[in-house]
C-alpha positions, -999 to 999 in steps of 0.1 A, spaced: -883 99 -478 -864 75 -456 -887 45 -447 -885 31 -411 -860 3 -404 -868 -21 -376 -836 -34 -359 -841 -69 -343 -819 -74 -313 -821 -104 -288 -804 -99 -255 -794 -123 -228 -768 -113 -201 -753 -89 -225 -742 -62 -201 -706 -64 -212 -714 -55 -248 -749 -40 -252 -738 -4 -247 -714 -5 -275 -740 -22 -297 -766 4 -290 -741 32 -295 -733 18 -330 -770 21 -339 -774 56 -324 -744 67 -345 -761 57 -378 -763 83 -404 -797 69 -414 -818 81 -386 -853 67 -392 -850 34 -373 -865 17 -343 -844 -8 -322 -865 -35 -307 -845 -53 -280 -861 -84 -266 -845 -95 -233 -845 -132 -227 -848 -130 -189 -813 -118 -182 -798 -123 -147 -773 -94 -150 -780 -57 -153 -786 -57 -191 -822 -44 -187 -810 -16 -165 -785 -5 -191 -811 -8 -219 -836 13 -199 -811 41 -195 -809 43 -233 -847 42 -237 -850 72 -213 -828 92 -237 -840 79 -271 -876 68 -278 -865 49 -309 -852 22 -286 -878 -2 -273 -876 -31 -249 -896 -64 -247 -890 -86 -217 -898 -123 -219 -913 -140 -189 -891 -171 -192 -858 -178 -208 -868 -191 -242 -838 -188 -265 -827 -165 -293 -853 -176 -319 -882 -167 -296 -865 -134 -286 -859 -124 -322 -894 -134 -333 -909 -113 -305 -890 -83 -319 -901 -91 -355 -937 -94 -344 -936 -59 -329 -916 -44 -358 -933 -14 -376 -906 -8 -403 -907 -15 -440 -872 -30 -435 -862 -57 -410 -826 -56 -400 -807 -78 -375 -780 -69 -350 -771 -92 -320 -763 -76 -286 -726 -81 -290 -721 -71 -326 -716 -37 -342 -724 -16 -373 -703 10 -389 -721 44 -389 -730 43 -426 -744 8 -426 -781 15 -429 -777 45 -452 -756 25 -477 -775 -7 -476 -810 8 -478 -799 30 -507 -785 -2 -524 -818 -21 -518 -837 7 -535 -814 10 -564 -814 -28 -570 -850 -32 -561 -838 -60 -540 -860 -74 -511 -831 -92 -493 -795 -81 -490 -764 -87 -470 -728 -74 -469 -692 -82 -459 -682 -80 -423 -651 -78 -401 -642 -99 -371 -631 -88 -336 -624 -107 -304 -642 -104 -271 -620 -74 -261 -628 -56 -294 -594 -62 -310 -594 -66 -348 -586 -101 -360 -578 -88 -395 -603 -112 -410 -630 -100 -434 -659 -123 -443 -667 -119 -480 -697 -139 -492 -704 -144 -528 -722 -116 -548 -755 -134 -552 -769 -163 -532 -797 -186 -542 -816 -211 -521 -795 -241 -533 -762 -221 -529 -772 -212 -493 -779 -248 -485 -742 -256 -493 -730 -229 -468 -746 -202 -448 -726 -172 -460 -750 -145 -448 -740 -129 -415 -770 -122 -394 -756 -88 -385 -756 -78 -422 -790 -91 -433 -819 -68 -442 -852 -78 -458 -881 -58 -471 -912 -70 -452 -936 -49 -474 -925 -70 -503 -920 -104 -486 -943 -102 -456 -930 -108 -420 -909 -139 -420 -900 -155 -387 -871 -177 -374 -877 -214 -369 -880 -223 -333 -847 -242 -330 -818 -236 -306 -792 -230 -332 -791 -220 -369 -823 -199 -366 -809 -172 -389 -799 -198 -415 -835 -211 -414 -849 -176 -419 -827 -169 -449 -837 -202 -465 -874 -193 -461 -868 -160 -477 -849 -175 -506 -878 -199 -513 -898 -168 -522 -872 -149 -544 -846 -158 -570 -816 -147 -550 -803 -123 -523 -779 -95 -533 -747 -84 -516 -736 -49 -512 -698 -53 -516 -687 -33 -486 -677 -40 -450 -706 -27 -431 -706 -46 -398 -684 -60 -371 -689 -95 -357 -676 -103 -322 -661 -138 -319 -670 -152 -285 -649 -180 -270 -679 -199 -255 -706 -188 -279 -732 -212 -293 -718 -206 -328 -682 -213 -319 -684 -251 -320 -684 -257 -358 -687 -295 -356 -717 -294 -333 -733 -269 -357 -732 -294 -385 -757 -315 -365 -781 -286 -364 -776 -281 -401 -788 -316 -407 -818 -310 -384 -826 -277 -403 -824 -294 -437 -843 -326 -428 -869 -314 -403 -875 -278 -411 -868 -276 -448 -884 -310 -454 -855 -323 -475 -851 -361 -477 -824 -378 -457 -803 -383 -487 -806 -347 -499 -799 -335 -463 -767 -356 -462 -757 -342 -496 -759 -306 -485 -743 -315 -451 -714 -329 -471 -712 -296 -490 -711 -277 -456 -682 -299 -444 -663 -295 -477 -667 -257 -475 -654 -257 -439 -624 -279 -448 -617 -258 -478 -613 -227 -457 
């Protein structure tokens, strides 16, 4: 029996990409899923596009926030309304290959793993392949993750029956990083399925494109949300800088 997978998708002015994203979910060979899209008060026609899909497929659901609140609030609204055993993440401009859920859920069952991730490819805004594959390490512990967030949000799945529902910290950036850290406080490590199962779209003006600015948010995440000392936070921030330079 295939257990239900809840797909968590925040959306804000995503009309240029949301159709392709939803299509990549509809094409999944694993069919027992619900896609919970939370719209963060878009000013384009994103909601209209999403509604057209809802009219055709009742597995797709829409939550509309009453005020623009950011990706963390949007994702948490979807998590709150998720009914699945498994919680998966897919942003409104990213893609999955058709076998993504089938392969990763099978892997989770075989490994008895409550938290997994995979490799992923990069494309540009127009969908052109950048010939770059992100390949995180095979197993990631809490302390290893502090040194560098290697887990792509579009690849992560956790088992909420084993872990409970875990939400993202309410910060503007690095919310997914914060969620993975909270999960890894509960378990020994996360496991990677060593396959390329997702496609990340690199946006020119995205929040995550400014790597230097993101380091500031890493420090805030370590010191404020993970309650690490200033010295320990600086230590892990130095690791993050080293990993970035090394690449």
